[in-house]
C-alpha positions in Angstrom: 77.4 230.1 79.5 75.9 230.8 82.5 72.3 230.0 83.5 70.0 233.2 84.0 66.6 232.8 83.4 64.4 230.3 85.6 64.1 227.7 82.1 67.5 227.7 81.6 68.4 226.9 85.3 65.5 224.0 84.5 67.2 222.7 81.4 70.3 222.6 83.1 68.9 220.6 86.0 67.0 218.3 83.2 70.4 218.3 80.8 72.2 216.2 83.3 69.2 213.7 84.4 68.5 212.4 80.7 69.9 208.4 80.3 71.6 208.0 77.7 69.8 206.2 73.7 69.4 202.9 73.6 71.0 200.3 71.3 68.0 199.9 69.4 67.9 203.4 68.7 71.5 203.8 67.6 70.5 200.6 65.5 67.6 202.1 64.0 69.7 205.1 62.8 72.8 202.4 61.3 69.9 200.9 59.5 67.9 204.1 58.4 70.6 207.0 57.8 73.7 204.9 56.7 74.6 204.6 53.3 74.6 200.8 52.5 76.4 199.0 49.6 77.7 195.6 48.2 81.2 195.9 46.9 81.3 193.7 43.2 84.5 192.6 41.2 84.7 192.0 37.6 84.3 187.8 38.2 80.5 188.6 40.3 82.5 187.8 43.7 80.1 189.8 45.5 80.5 190.9 49.6 78.0 192.8 51.4 80.1 195.8 53.5 77.4 195.4 56.4 78.4 192.1 57.3 81.1 191.1 55.5 79.4 188.2 53.8 80.2 187.2 50.4 78.5 185.5 47.6 78.1 185.3 44.0 75.8 188.1 42.0 74.4 188.5 38.7 74.2 192.6 36.8 71.5 193.3 39.7 72.0 197.2 41.3 70.0 196.5 44.4 70.2 193.6 46.4 69.4 191.9 49.8 72.2 190.1 51.9 71.5 186.7 51.7 73.0 186.6 55.5 72.3 189.9 57.2 69.0 190.6 55.0 70.3 194.2 54.7 68.9 195.8 51.2 72.2 197.1 49.7 73.2 199.2 46.6 75.5 197.0 44.3 78.9 199.0 43.2 81.8 197.4 40.6 84.1 198.2 42.4 87.8 197.0 43.6 87.6 199.5 47.0 87.6 197.6 50.0 86.6 200.2 52.7 84.7 203.5 52.9 83.5 205.3 55.9 79.8 207.3 55.8 78.2 209.6 58.8 74.9 211.3 59.4 72.3 213.2 61.9 69.7 211.5 63.3 67.2 212.9 66.0 65.0 211.4 68.8 62.2 213.0 71.1 62.1 212.0 74.7 60.8 214.0 78.2 62.8 215.2 80.8 61.1 217.2 84.3 58.0 218.5 81.7 60.4 219.7 78.9 60.2 218.2 75.4 63.6 217.9 74.0 65.1 216.9 70.5 68.3 215.1 70.8 70.7 215.0 68.0 73.2 212.1 67.4 76.0 212.3 65.0 76.4 208.4 63.7 80.1 207.4 62.1 80.1 204.2 60.3 83.4 202.5 59.7 83.1 199.5 56.5 86.0 197.3 55.4 85.7 194.6 53.1 84.6 191.1 54.3 84.4 192.6 58.1 81.4 193.6 60.1 80.7 197.1 60.0 81.4 199.2 63.0 79.5 202.1 64.0 79.2 204.5 66.5 77.1 207.7 67.9 77.9 210.8 69.9 75.5 213.6 71.2 75.9 217.0 69.9 72.8 218.8 71.0 69.7 218.7 72.6 67.1 221.6 71.9 64.8 222.3 75.3 60.9 223.3 74.7 58.8 224.5 77.6 55.2 224.0 77.4 54.9 227.7 76.2 57.0 227.3 72.8 60.2 229.0 74.3 63.5 227.0 73.5 66.9 226.4 75.0 70.1 224.8 73.9 72.5 222.6 75.9 75.2 221.2 72.5 78.7 220.7 72.3 81.2 223.8 71.7 81.8 224.3 67.6 85.4 225.3 66.5 86.6 228.0 63.8 87.1 226.3 60.4 85.6 226.4 56.7 82.9 223.7 57.5 79.9 224.5 59.1 80.0 220.8 61.8 82.9 221.4 63.2 82.7 220.6 66.9 84.7 219.7 70.3 83.9 216.4 70.5 85.7 215.7 73.5 83.6 219.0 74.9 80.7 218.7 77.4 76.9 219.3 76.2 76.3 223.0 78.1 73.7 225.7 77.0 74.7 227.7 73.9 73.3 230.2 71.8 71.2 228.9 68.7 72.8 229.5 65.6 71.9 228.1 62.1 74.7 225.4 62.8 72.6 223.3 65.1 69.5 224.5 63.4 70.6 222.8 60.5 71.8 219.7 62.1 68.5 219.6 63.9 66.5 218.9 60.7 67.6 215.4 60.2 65.3 212.2 60.3 63.8 211.2 63.7 63.7 207.8 65.6 59.7 207.2 65.2 59.1 205.7 68.3 59.3 209.1 70.8 57.3 210.5 74.3 56.0 213.9 74.3 54.4 216.5 77.1 50.8 216.2 77.6 50.4 219.5 76.3 51.8 218.3 72.6 49.7 215.4 73.5 46.9 217.3 73.4 47.7 219.5 70.9 48.1 216.3 68.5 51.8 215.5 68.5 51.7 211.8 67.5 52.4 209.7 64.3 54.8 210.1 61.7 56.6 214.3 61.8 56.5 213.7 57.5 59.8 215.3 58.0 58.9 218.5 59.2 61.7 220.0 61.1 61.5 218.8 64.7 61.7 222.0 66.7 60.2 224.2 64.3 57.3 221.7 64.9 56.9 221.5 68.8 57.3 225.6 68.7 54.5 226.1 66.0 52.7 223.2 68.2 52.8 224.5 71.4 52.2 228.6 70.2 50.2 228.2 66.6 46.4 226.9 66.3 46.5 226.6 63.1 49.5 223.9 63.0 47.5 222.5 65.5 44.4 222.2 63.5 46.7 221.3 60.4 48.4 218.5 62.4 45.6 217.1 63.5 43.5 216.8 60.0 46.8 214.9 58.8 47.7 217.6 56.4 51.6 217.4 58.0 53.0 218.1 54.4 50.9 221.2 53.4 52.3 222.2 57.1 55.7 221.8 56.6 55.5 224.0 53.4 53.5 226.9 55.4 56.2 226.5 58.6 58.7 226.8 55.9 57.0 229.9 54.1 55.4 231.7 57.2 54.5 234.7 55.0 52.2 232.3 53.1 50.4 231.0 56.1 49.5 234.8 57.2 48.4 235.6 54.0 46.5 232.4 52.9 45.3 231.2 56.0 41.8 231.8 55.6 41.4 230.5 51.9 42.9 227.6 53.4 40.2 226.7 55.7 37.7 227.0 52.9 39.8 224.1 51.8 39.7 222.3 55.2 36.0 222.9 55.1 35.5 221.5 51.6 37.7 218.2 52.5 39.6 218.8 49.2 42.8 217.1 49.3 45.7 219.3 47.7 48.1 217.1 45.6 51.1 220.1 45.3 51.0 222.5 48.0 53.6 224.9 46.2 51.6 224.7 42.8 48.3 225.5 45.1 50.1 228.4 46.6 50.7 229.9 42.8 47.3 229.3 41.7 45.8 231.3 44.7 48.4 234.4 43.6 47.3 234.4 40.3 43.7 233.8 41.2 44.6 237.2 43.1 46.3 239.0 40.1 43.2 238.0 37.2 41.1 239.9 40.2 39.2 236.6 41.4 37.6 235.6 44.9 40.2 233.4 47.0 37.4 233.0 49.4 34.8 231.2 47.2 35.5 227.1 47.0 34.4 227.2 43.4 38.4 228.7 42.4 40.3 227.6 45.2 39.5 223.7 44.7 39.8 223.1 41.5 39.1 219.6 40.0 42.3 219.6 38.2 44.6 221.8 39.9 47.5 222.1 37.0 45.0 222.4 34.3 43.2 225.7 36.5 46.7 226.7 37.2 48.1 226.7 33.5 45.1 228.5 32.6 45.1 231.3 35.1 49.2 231.5 34.5 48.1 232.7 31.1 45.7 235.0 32.0 48.1 236.7 34.1 50.2 236.9 31.8 47.9 238.6 29.5 46.7 240.9 32.5 50.6 241.8 32.7 50.8 242.8 29.0 48.2 244.5 29.3 49.8 246.8 32.0 53.2 247.1 30.6 51.8 248.6 27.4 49.5 251.2 29.2 52.6 252.4 31.5 54.3 252.0 28.2 51.4 254.1 26.7 51.7 256.4 29.5 55.2 257.2 29.5 54.9 257.7 25.5 52.7 260.9 26.1 55.5 262.8 27.7 56.7 262.6 24.0 54.0 264.3 23.0 55.4 267.5 22.1 58.7 266.2 20.6 56.1 264.1 18.0 54.5 267.4 17.2 57.5 269.1 16.1 58.2 266.5 14.2 54.8 265.6 12.3 52.3 268.4 12.9 53.0 269.6 9.1 51.0 266.5 8.2 48.1 266.6 10.4 44.8 266.2 8.7 46.3 264.8 5.5 44.0 262.3 4.4 42.8 260.8 0.8 40.5 257.9 -0.4 40.0 256.1 -3.7 36.3 255.8 -3.0 36.5 252.7 -0.3 39.7 252.7 1.5 40.4 255.9 3.4 44.0 256.4 4.4 44.6 258.7 7.2 47.9 260.7 9.2 48.0 259.2 12.7 47.9 262.4 14.9 48.7 261.4 18.4 50.7 259.3 20.2 47.6 258.0 21.6 46.7 256.9 18.2 49.9 254.9 17.5 48.8 253.0 20.5 45.3 252.4 19.6 46.3 251.4 15.8 49.1 249.2 17.4 46.4 247.4 19.9 43.7 246.9 17.3 46.0 245.2 14.8 47.9 243.9 17.2 51.4 244.8 16.1 54.4 247.0 17.6 53.8 251.0 16.0 53.2 252.2 19.6 55.8 250.0 21.4 58.5 250.7 19.0 57.7 254.5 18.8 57.4 254.9 15.6 56.0 258.2 16.6 59.4 259.5 16.9 61.3 258.5 13.7 61.8 261.8 12.0 62.3 260.2 8.6 59.0 258.6 8.5 55.3 258.6 8.5 53.0 256.1 9.8 48.9 255.9 8.4 46.0 254.0 9.0 44.2 252.7 6.2 40.4 252.1 6.8 37.4 251.0 5.3 33.8 252.2 6.9 35.9 253.4 9.4 37.4 250.3 10.3 41.3 249.4 10.7 42.3 247.6 7.6 46.1 248.2 7.6 48.8 250.4 8.8 51.7 252.1 6.8 54.8 253.4 6.8 56.1 255.8 4.2 59.9 257.2 4.1 60.1 260.9 4.0 63.2 260.6 1.9 62.4 258.1 -0.8 58.3 258.7 -0.8 57.8 254.8 -0.7 56.4 252.6 1.7 58.3 250.7 3.5 56.0 248.5 4.8 52.1 248.1 5.2 50.8 245.8 8.1 47.6 244.5 8.8 46.2 242.1 11.6 48.8 240.1 13.3 51.7 241.7 10.8 50.1 239.7 7.9 48.5 241.4 4.3 45.1 241.8 3.4 43.4 241.4 0.6 43.3 245.0 0.3 47.3 245.1 0.5 48.3 246.2 -3.1 46.0 248.7 -3.4 46.8 250.3 -0.3 50.3 250.7 -1.1 49.1 252.1 -4.8 47.0 254.7 -3.1 49.8 256.1 -0.9 52.1 256.2 -4.0 49.6 258.0 -6.0 49.5 260.6 -3.5 53.1 260.9 -2.9 52.8 264.7 -4.0 50.7 265.5 -1.1 52.6 264.8 1.3 55.8 266.5 -0.6 54.1 269.6 -0.6 53.4 269.2 3.2 57.1 269.3 3.7 57.5 272.2 1.7 54.7 274.5 3.3 
C-alpha cells in the first residue's frame, strides 16, 4: 500500500528507524506470556521444561524449579516435548508518534534441555497527537486461520482490519515511553488490560477517558471503551460517582442497575440511587420491581388487545347480562365485559382475563361478592350446568367456597331460561 497522506509518509519514515526490541523485553514475554510446565513421571521424577533440571516432587500441582526458580504447573505425563506461542506488545515513541509494536513469540520445549524461544514482529500501530491511526504490518495469507502471516515479508503500510486489532489486544510490556501529549493526558503505569491502541486513541480524543484514567478508574474505563453506547448514555450519571468518590465493585452490574432505575422511573442523577451501599441487593430489588412493571404492562397490552374481542364476547354472552342472585349475604353476578374479566383477574390474582375465558362458548363466568368485595370467581358449564371451578385470591378457596357453589347450582334454572329466551 503506497503512502498518500502526510501521516502515512511520516509513518513510513519512522517505520524504518525503530530499533529492535531488547533481550529484556523478550525475556519478560517468555516469562509472562508463555505457559511453563514441569513434566512428572509415575515414580516422581520431575523435569523443568524451562531449564531441563530434574528432581523428585510430591503430589503438588504447582512448584518452583530449584534450579532456575521458574513457577511451573506440574503435569503427570510421559510426553517429552511441547510448543507454545503468544502475542505481546511494547509501547514506544518515534518521530513524535506513539507506536504499539505487536510481537509473536514461539517457544519450543524438550525434556532435559533448556527451552528455546524467539520472537518476530507482526504489526505496528502508529498514533499521532490527534488520535489518527495507521498500521504497518506483515501481509496476511488466505486460509481458515485468522493469524496467517507471510513471516518472511516486510512490515509495510496495510489496511487495518479485525485480525490486526485482535492480535494487538494482548499483554503489554510494563516499561514504556509515551509522547508528551499522552503523558499530559495521563498515560502512565499499568494499562489494566485495556486494549492499548484503543486506550491511546481515547486519551487523545476523549476528555472523559482522560478523566477516568487519571482518577484510577481503569477497569470502569475498559468497560466503557468496549460499550461506547453506555459511555454516552450514562456519563453524566457516572460523574456523580466520581464526585462522591464511590467505588464500583462491578461495573457491568452497576450499568444494569442504572438501567433498572430508569425502568422504574427513578432519578439516575441522584447520588442516593446511583451510589448504593450494597450494589448487589439494590440491583436485585429493582430487578424485581422491573419484573412487576413488565408484567403489569404485558397485562395491560393483553387487555387492550382483548377489547378487540368485545363484539365477539357480546355475541356469545349478552343474553346473560344482568343475571344476578343472592342468598342474603353473597351476591353472584355475571361478568358483562372483557374489561370486567381483567379487573376480576387482577383483583384476585388469577388468569380469568389473560386466558381469555370470555371467549369460551360453553362456559359462563360469575363474580361472587360480599359487601361489593370480590370473594371468588366461578366458571359454570353451559352444557352440564355444573360449577367447573371457583377460585378466590391467588386461586385459593375461601371459607365461603361451598356456599358459593351451592348458590350457583341452586339458580341454574335461571341460567337455562336465559339460554332459551
